[in-house]
N, C-alpha and C positions, 0 to 999 in steps of 0.2 A: 779610507774610512768610506763607511757606506753613505754618508751625505756629503763627500766628495770624491767624484769619479772622473776619471780619465780613461781612454783606451790606450794612453801611453804605459799603465800600469798593468794593465791586464791583457794585453794583445788580442782584445774582442773588439777591435774596431771593424764597425759597420760604415760603409759609404752612406753619408748623409746623417751620422751621429755626431753629439757634440763633441768636441776636443777635451771640454772640460764642462763640469757640471757640479755646482756647489749649491747646497741648502741652506737657507738663513736656519740658525740654532734655537731651539727654544731653552733654556737653560733649568735645571730641576733645582728646587728648593733645597736647603740644608736638613739635614734630619734633625728633628727635636731632642736636645739632649737631656738626660733626667732632670727632672725638678731639685733634687738635691744637689747638683754640683752648679746650677745656676750661678749663686754668690759667688762661687770659686774661679769662673772664668770671665775671659772677656769675650761678651758676647758678640760684640762686633767683628772681632778677632776669628771667631769659631765661623763667622759667615765668608770668610774670606776663604776661597780655594786655595791652599798653601800645600807645599809639598809635605811640609811638617805640621802637625796639629798643634794649636796653641797649647801651652803648659797652664796646669791648673795655679793658682796663686797660691803662694807657700803660709800665708796668713791672710785673714779675714776679721773685720769686724762685724758682730752680731748684737742684737739686744740681749741684756742679761735676761732671763725669764724668772730668774728669782729676786729679782731687786724689786722694793715696794717703791710704788710711785703714786705721785697724787693725781687728781683729775686734771686731764690735759696733759700731763708731763709725758716725755718719752723716757724710757728706761735707758739706763747707761748702756754704752757700747762696751763689749767684752771682746779682746783679742782671741783668736782660736786659730791653732797651727795646723795645717794641711796632716802633719805627721799623728795628731790625736786623732784623727777621722780616717782611717784606713777603709771605711764604708766608701767614702766620698771617692777615694783613688780608683777603688774597685770599680765602682758605678761608671767613672770615667773610662777605664780600661774596655769595660764592656761597650761601651758607646763609640769606641775608635774605630771598629771594623766598619760600621755604617757611615761615619765620617769619612775616613779615607777612601771609601767606594764612591760616595759622592763628590769628594774632592777631584779624584782621578776623572771623572767624567765631566766634571765642570770645566776642566783643565783642558780635556779632550775637546770640548765642544767650543771653548775658548778658541784655540788653536785654528778649527775650522771656522768659526765666525770671523776671525782676524781676515782669512782668504776671502770670505765672502764680503766682508767690509772693504777690501781694497777693489776688490771688482766692480763693486756699487759704485765705489768712488770713481772709477775709471770711467763707469757706463754715465753717470752723471756728467762728467766732463765731457766726452764725447757727444753727449746729446747738446751740451750747451755750447760746445764749440766746434762742431764737427766741421764747419768749414777750415780750421785752422790746426785741427789734431788728427792724426791718422793712429788709428791702434792695429800694432802689429805684434806676432809672437816670433820671439827671437829664439833661434836654435843654434846652439854651439857659439863659443866664443873664441875668437882670437884676439889675445894680447901679443903683440909682437913689437919689439923695440929694435930699432935700425939707425946705425951712425949715418948722419945726413949733414954733411957740411960741417964736422967738428960739433954736431950738437945729436943729442939722442932724440930720435923721434918714436913716439909711440903710437901703435895702432892697436885700439880697442874697439872692436865690432863684433855684433853677430856674424857667422858664418851663412846662415839661412836666415831670412824671414819671410814673413806670411802675412797677408791681411786678413783679420779677423774682424769678426764682429761680436758684440756681447747682448744678448737678449735677456732682459728681465722680464721674470714671469711673477708678479706681486700676489696672484691669489696662490700659488704655489710655493712662494718664499725661495724661489729659485733662480739662479743666475748662469746662463748657459754659455760658454765661449764655443763659436762656430766659424767656419773658413767665411770668409767674405761672401757675400749673396753675388758679387760679380767677379767671384773667384779669388783665390788665395794670393795669385800674382807673385809665385816664389821667387 
């Protein structure tokens, strides 16, 4: 993703460039559905970026326009079935591509923001507890089990570690992971 870059993914590493760069995400607003379908949908569900678009309600209650009512009275409600209003289903289907594009983009940005949030959490922890916390990047993983004195001993550790620094740039909404200033100390 253009908002989440690492030379490990594209072989364009230049000495001194960040090992990972993640931008804070701005989330798009959902597209407005047609007015005619509003009574037929759960508007809160429509604002959630899901894989599947929410279904229209099969029935709704609407005020009866033909009912005679006195002053200050509300007209009685009449049940309407979706299958009696094909124009509502057609309008919703015309809206579907816009919603699906928005939902896909929102979910894509959400995955990037999750990485950003985790890096920001680490950045905050290192700033608060820098004397007792060390930030390292682990490469490769050894998962070895060996019998020792009738027991199975499990060894699980990274094969190579490097000291790294996280740099937070609030003005640009970016977090960069770079080799430690005093050296990566592999």
